[in-house]
C-alpha positions in Angstrom: 83.2 113.6 94.9 83.4 116.9 96.2 86.5 118.4 98.7 87.1 121.2 100.5 90.4 122.5 101.3 92.1 125.2 103.7 94.8 125.9 105.6 95.7 128.5 108.3 98.7 129.9 109.9 97.0 129.1 113.4 97.2 131.6 116.2 100.8 131.2 117.8 103.1 130.9 115.0 104.1 133.6 112.3 104.7 131.9 109.3 102.4 128.6 107.7 104.4 125.9 106.9 102.3 123.8 105.8 101.4 122.9 102.5 98.6 121.4 100.6 97.0 120.4 97.1 93.8 119.4 96.2 92.0 117.6 93.0 89.3 116.1 91.5 90.7 115.8 87.9 92.7 113.3 87.0 96.7 113.9 88.0 98.1 111.9 85.9 97.4 107.8 86.1 95.4 109.2 89.1 91.5 109.8 89.4 91.8 112.5 91.3 95.3 113.3 94.2 94.9 114.8 98.6 98.1 115.7 100.0 98.6 117.4 102.8 102.0 118.0 104.0 103.9 120.4 106.9 107.3 121.5 107.1 109.5 121.5 109.9 113.1 123.5 109.3 114.5 126.6 111.0 114.2 129.9 109.2 111.0 129.2 106.4 112.8 126.1 105.9 109.7 124.6 106.7 107.8 126.3 104.1 110.0 125.3 101.5 110.1 121.6 102.5 106.8 121.2 102.5 105.9 123.2 99.5 109.1 121.4 97.7 107.9 118.0 98.5 104.2 118.5 97.4 105.9 120.4 94.2 108.0 117.0 93.4 105.2 114.3 94.2 102.7 116.2 92.3 105.6 116.1 88.8 106.4 112.5 89.4 102.8 111.4 89.7 101.9 113.3 86.1 105.6 112.1 84.4 104.8 108.3 85.6 102.9 106.0 83.6 102.9 103.3 86.5 99.2 101.2 87.4 100.5 100.2 90.9 98.9 103.0 93.1 100.9 101.3 96.3 104.4 101.5 93.9 103.4 105.2 92.5 103.0 106.8 95.1 105.9 104.9 96.7 107.7 106.4 94.4 106.2 109.9 94.2 107.1 110.0 97.9 110.9 108.7 97.1 111.2 111.6 94.6 110.0 114.0 96.9 112.6 113.1 99.5 115.6 113.6 96.6 114.1 117.2 96.1 114.1 118.2 99.8 117.1 116.4 100.6 119.5 117.4 97.9 117.6 121.1 98.7 118.2 120.8 102.5 121.9 120.0 101.5 123.1 122.6 98.7 122.0 126.0 101.4 123.0 125.8 104.8 120.4 127.4 106.3 117.9 124.5 105.0 120.0 121.9 106.9 118.0 119.6 108.2 115.2 120.5 107.0 112.4 118.4 106.4 108.4 117.8 106.2 105.8 115.4 106.4 103.6 114.3 104.2 99.8 112.4 103.1 98.9 111.3 100.3 95.8 109.7 98.9 93.6 109.0 95.9 90.0 107.5 95.6 89.7 104.7 93.1 86.6 102.8 92.5 85.8 103.3 96.3 88.7 102.4 97.7 90.8 104.7 99.1 94.3 104.4 98.7 97.1 106.8 100.3 100.6 106.3 101.3 102.1 108.5 104.9 105.5 109.9 106.4 105.2 111.4 109.8 102.3 112.1 111.9 99.8 114.4 109.3 96.7 111.9 109.5 94.2 110.2 107.3 91.1 109.7 109.3 87.8 107.4 107.7 84.5 109.1 108.8 81.3 106.7 109.0 80.3 105.4 112.2 83.0 106.5 114.1 86.2 108.3 113.2 88.9 105.4 112.2 92.7 106.9 111.6 93.9 105.1 108.9 97.4 106.0 109.0 99.9 105.4 111.7 101.9 108.4 113.4 105.6 107.7 113.1 106.6 109.6 116.0 108.4 108.6 119.6 105.9 108.3 121.9 103.8 105.8 119.5 107.0 104.1 119.3 106.7 104.0 122.8 103.3 102.9 122.8 103.8 100.3 120.6 106.5 98.8 123.1 104.2 99.4 126.5 106.4 101.8 127.5 104.0 104.8 127.6 100.2 105.1 127.1 98.2 107.8 125.1 96.2 109.4 128.2 100.0 110.1 130.4 101.3 113.2 130.5 104.5 112.2 128.8 102.7 111.7 126.2 101.5 115.0 125.3 104.8 116.4 126.1 106.9 114.5 123.9 104.4 113.5 120.5 105.9 116.5 118.7 108.5 113.9 117.9 108.8 112.6 114.9 110.7 110.0 113.9 110.5 110.1 110.0 109.9 112.7 107.5 110.0 113.5 103.8 114.3 114.8 103.5 116.0 114.2 106.4 117.6 111.7 105.4 118.7 109.9 102.0 116.2 108.0 101.7 112.2 107.5 103.5 110.2 104.7 103.6 106.6 105.4 103.7 103.0 103.1 105.0 100.8 102.7 101.9 96.2 102.2 102.9 94.1 100.2 101.3 90.6 100.9 102.7 87.2 100.2 100.7 84.7 103.2 101.5 81.2 102.8 102.5 78.3 104.8 101.5 78.3 108.0 103.1 82.3 108.0 104.4 83.9 111.2 104.1 87.6 111.6 104.2 90.2 113.9 106.8 93.7 114.6 105.8 94.6 116.6 108.3 98.3 118.0 109.4 99.0 117.8 113.1 98.4 121.2 114.0 94.4 120.1 113.6 94.9 116.8 115.4 96.7 118.4 118.5 93.8 120.7 119.0 90.3 118.5 118.9 89.7 115.5 120.0 88.8 112.1 117.5 84.7 112.7 118.7 85.3 116.0 118.4 86.3 115.9 115.2 83.6 112.9 114.5 80.5 115.5 115.6 81.6 118.2 113.8 81.9 116.1 110.6 78.9 114.6 111.5 77.3 117.3 112.0 78.0 119.2 108.9 77.0 117.5 105.7 78.6 120.2 103.5 82.4 119.9 103.4 83.2 123.3 103.5 81.2 123.3 106.4 82.8 121.3 108.1 86.3 122.0 107.1 85.2 125.8 108.4 84.1 124.6 112.0 86.7 122.5 112.4 88.7 125.6 111.7 87.6 127.7 113.3 87.2 125.0 116.7 90.6 124.4 116.0 92.2 128.1 116.6 89.8 128.8 119.5 91.0 125.1 121.5 94.7 127.1 121.0 95.8 127.1 117.0 99.4 126.5 118.8 100.2 125.3 115.5 99.9 126.2 111.7 96.4 124.0 110.8 95.7 121.9 107.2 93.1 120.0 106.7 90.7 118.3 103.8 87.4 116.7 103.8 86.2 114.6 101.4 82.9 113.4 100.1 83.5 110.4 97.9 79.7 110.5 97.0 79.5 106.6 97.3 
């Protein structure tokens, strides 16, 4: 397995409130672990939220003997949520902070993942498939047939998320399992990337760069050239199946 990870402040923002974690080595009972979190909140609270959430999730996974991956990820997100929620209520300047989070591990050719918020998980094989589901206002409206993804209103309101780690005492993470095929790639990213580059272009960039490092660097450059309005964080994984 090979991977490459990067996080950048982007072109517009002054601070990077994203936080990433990547390991091909065992983490607790997992053979590998990858996480992208995109923090939100005033002052530097977003940076605190994403960093605390990721560190607490990793700490929980390392200390747990849970073999059921769905339960492990669910409990890791719960632990991260409580850490961020409690911290937000300890200091007035952190009140209301939160973070998205997408976690993934590849186990015997199966991609196991959980997400909260709108940071995304993709699988790139014959096309680019979004595995995670955005927890956002516009996606709720799309599901209910009240909005189209290509509408102006969708683009205006797509940053309004409906679920985030740390904003309430309890949180529900979505869980996914996907069987991976030979030659595929896996992408985790914050919306700083997915809002700047369309799925078709992401697919072409990943497919045209055999090395994970080159894919990440090209995606980062393109995201910044297209505006870089938010922090950009991404991990590209080659499972080498």
